[in-house]
C-alpha positions as CSV (number, residue, x, y, z in Angstrom):
1,M,0.0,0.3,0.1
2,K,3.0,2.3,0.6
3,S,4.9,2.2,-2.3
4,V,0.9,2.2,-4.5
5,F,1.3,5.8,-2.3
6,L,4.5,7.0,-3.2
7,L,3.8,5.9,-7.3
8,V,0.8,8.1,-7.2
9,L,3.1,11.1,-5.9
10,L,6.4,10.2,-7.9
11,I,4.0,10.0,-11.1
12,P,3.2,13.9,-11.9
13,L,6.7,15.1,-10.5
14,I,7.8,12.5,-13.5
15,I,5.9,13.3,-15.7
16,G,6.3,17.7,-15.3
17,C,10.4,16.6,-15.4
18,Q,9.8,15.3,-18.6
19,T,7.5,18.2,-20.2
20,E,9.4,21.0,-22.1
21,R,8.7,24.7,-21.7
22,K,7.5,25.9,-25.2
23,I,8.1,29.7,-25.6
24,S,5.0,31.4,-26.8
25,K,4.5,33.2,-30.0
26,Y,2.6,35.1,-28.0
27,P,2.9,38.7,-26.6
28,S,3.2,39.0,-22.9
29,H,-0.2,40.9,-22.8
30,V,-3.2,40.3,-25.3
31,G,-3.3,43.4,-27.7
32,N,0.3,43.9,-27.6
33,I,1.9,45.9,-30.7
34,E,5.5,44.8,-31.4
35,F,7.8,46.4,-33.3
36,D,8.0,45.7,-37.1
37,N,10.1,47.2,-39.1
38,K,8.3,46.4,-42.6
39,Q,5.7,49.2,-41.3
40,D,6.7,50.9,-38.9
41,D,8.7,54.5,-38.4
42,P,12.0,53.4,-37.4
43,H,12.6,56.9,-35.8
44,F,9.5,56.9,-33.4
45,K,10.7,55.3,-29.6
46,K,8.5,54.5,-26.8
47,C,10.2,55.7,-23.6
48,S,10.0,52.6,-21.8
49,N,11.6,49.6,-23.2
50,N,9.7,47.4,-20.8
51,E,6.5,46.2,-22.7
52,R,4.6,45.8,-19.4
53,R,5.0,50.2,-18.9
54,V,2.7,50.3,-21.9
55,F,-0.8,51.2,-20.2
56,Q,-4.4,51.5,-22.0
57,Y,-5.6,54.4,-22.8
58,Y,-8.2,54.4,-20.3
59,N,-5.7,53.3,-17.0
60,D,-5.6,57.0,-15.8
61,S,-9.1,58.9,-14.8
62,K,-8.7,61.0,-17.5
63,G,-9.7,58.4,-20.3
64,F,-9.2,59.8,-24.1
65,Q,-7.4,63.0,-24.4
66,F,-6.7,64.7,-27.4
67,E,-6.6,68.3,-28.1
68,G,-9.5,69.9,-29.1
69,E,-11.6,66.9,-28.0
70,K,-13.0,64.3,-30.3
71,I,-14.9,67.4,-32.0
72,R,-12.0,68.2,-33.7
73,I,-11.3,65.0,-35.5
74,E,-14.9,65.0,-36.4
75,N,-14.8,68.0,-38.3
76,G,-11.0,66.9,-39.7
77,I,-13.0,63.7,-41.2
78,Q,-16.0,66.1,-42.3
79,A,-13.7,68.0,-44.3
80,L,-12.0,65.4,-46.2
81,N,-15.8,63.8,-47.5
82,L,-14.4,60.3,-47.7
83,S,-16.7,57.9,-49.6
84,E,-17.0,54.3,-50.4
85,D,-18.9,51.8,-52.3
86,K,-22.8,53.1,-50.9
87,N,-23.3,49.7,-49.5
88,S,-20.5,49.4,-47.2
89,N,-21.1,48.8,-43.1
90,G,-19.1,48.5,-40.5
91,Y,-15.7,49.8,-38.6
92,I,-12.1,50.9,-39.5
93,T,-10.1,50.8,-36.5
94,I,-6.7,52.1,-36.0
95,R,-4.9,51.4,-32.8
96,F,-1.4,52.8,-31.9
97,V,1.1,54.0,-29.2
98,V,1.3,57.0,-27.8
99,N,4.7,57.7,-26.2
100,C,5.4,60.0,-23.2
101,E,6.3,63.0,-25.6
102,G,2.8,62.6,-27.2
103,R,4.3,61.3,-29.9
104,T,2.3,58.4,-32.1
105,G,3.4,55.7,-34.1
106,M,3.3,51.5,-34.8
107,F,-0.1,52.0,-36.4
108,R,-2.6,48.8,-36.9
109,V,-5.1,48.5,-38.8
110,Q,-8.3,46.4,-38.3
111,Q,-11.6,46.0,-40.3
112,M,-14.7,44.4,-40.1
113,D,-18.5,44.5,-40.9
114,E,-21.2,45.7,-38.7
115,N,-21.4,42.1,-37.0
116,Y,-18.2,42.7,-36.2
117,I,-16.8,39.9,-38.3
118,A,-13.6,40.6,-40.3
119,K,-14.0,42.9,-43.8
120,K,-12.4,44.6,-46.2
121,F,-13.0,47.6,-47.1
122,N,-11.6,49.8,-50.6
123,Q,-8.1,50.3,-49.7
124,K,-8.3,53.7,-50.5
125,I,-10.4,54.8,-47.8
126,V,-8.5,52.4,-44.9
127,N,-5.1,54.1,-46.5
128,Q,-6.9,57.8,-46.4
129,L,-8.2,56.7,-42.7
130,L,-4.7,55.5,-41.8
131,L,-3.4,58.5,-43.2
132,F,-5.6,60.9,-41.9
133,T,-5.2,59.0,-38.2
134,K,-0.9,58.9,-38.7
135,D,-1.2,63.0,-39.0
136,L,-3.2,64.0,-35.8
137,E,-1.1,66.0,-33.5
138,G,-2.7,66.5,-30.2
139,W,-2.4,63.6,-28.3
140,V,-1.7,64.5,-24.3
141,P,0.8,62.7,-22.4
142,K,-0.6,60.6,-19.5
143,K,0.7,60.3,-16.2
144,I,0.4,57.5,-14.0
145,E,1.7,57.7,-10.5
146,K,3.2,61.1,-11.3
147,E,5.3,59.2,-14.3
148,K,4.3,60.2,-17.6
149,V,4.1,57.0,-19.7
150,D,3.5,55.2,-23.3
151,Y,-0.2,54.4,-23.8
152,Y,-2.1,52.5,-26.4
153,Q,-4.5,54.6,-27.7
154,Y,-7.7,53.3,-31.2
155,V,-9.9,55.5,-33.1
156,T,-12.8,53.5,-34.7
157,Y,-14.0,54.9,-37.7
158,K,-17.8,53.8,-38.2
159,I,-19.0,53.3,-41.8
160,E,-22.7,53.4,-42.6
161,N,-24.2,53.4,-46.4
162,G,-20.3,53.8,-47.4
163,K,-19.5,57.4,-45.0
164,V,-17.9,57.7,-41.9
165,S,-20.7,58.2,-39.7
166,E,-19.4,58.2,-35.9
167,I,-15.8,58.1,-34.3
168,L,-15.2,55.7,-31.5
169,P,-14.3,55.8,-28.3
């Protein structure tokens, strides 16, 4: 009976010693943006080299912070007068990093239909929205515990009947 009990205790130990540790192909946090030298500006620098020190835009009580607020972005989009196929509906989300100086970089685009299923919009409107977003100046640097930090920000353009109808968040 003692030997059976001992065997039951040792089996997990033996199995645990024989398993190999696999290196994850996923970033340390869901949603991290890894630098890609094919699409990212090599001159853009995050202030922290520690990926865990890049916060989400909502990690402080102030949330979305842009000089001129969202109305300034809406007015800029309206002035562009962008249009897509009149039957196009969905969302184009552009996610990026704002560093501790308020500069932006590492832009990523996600496109989906109104049911949040991956979709491809006309590349012209995607490129125009991406360029517009890259050119936005006025992101307010964030402080967490009195320290300026890098943070992830996103802007989602809601497309209804081929036009930008709303900007989120």
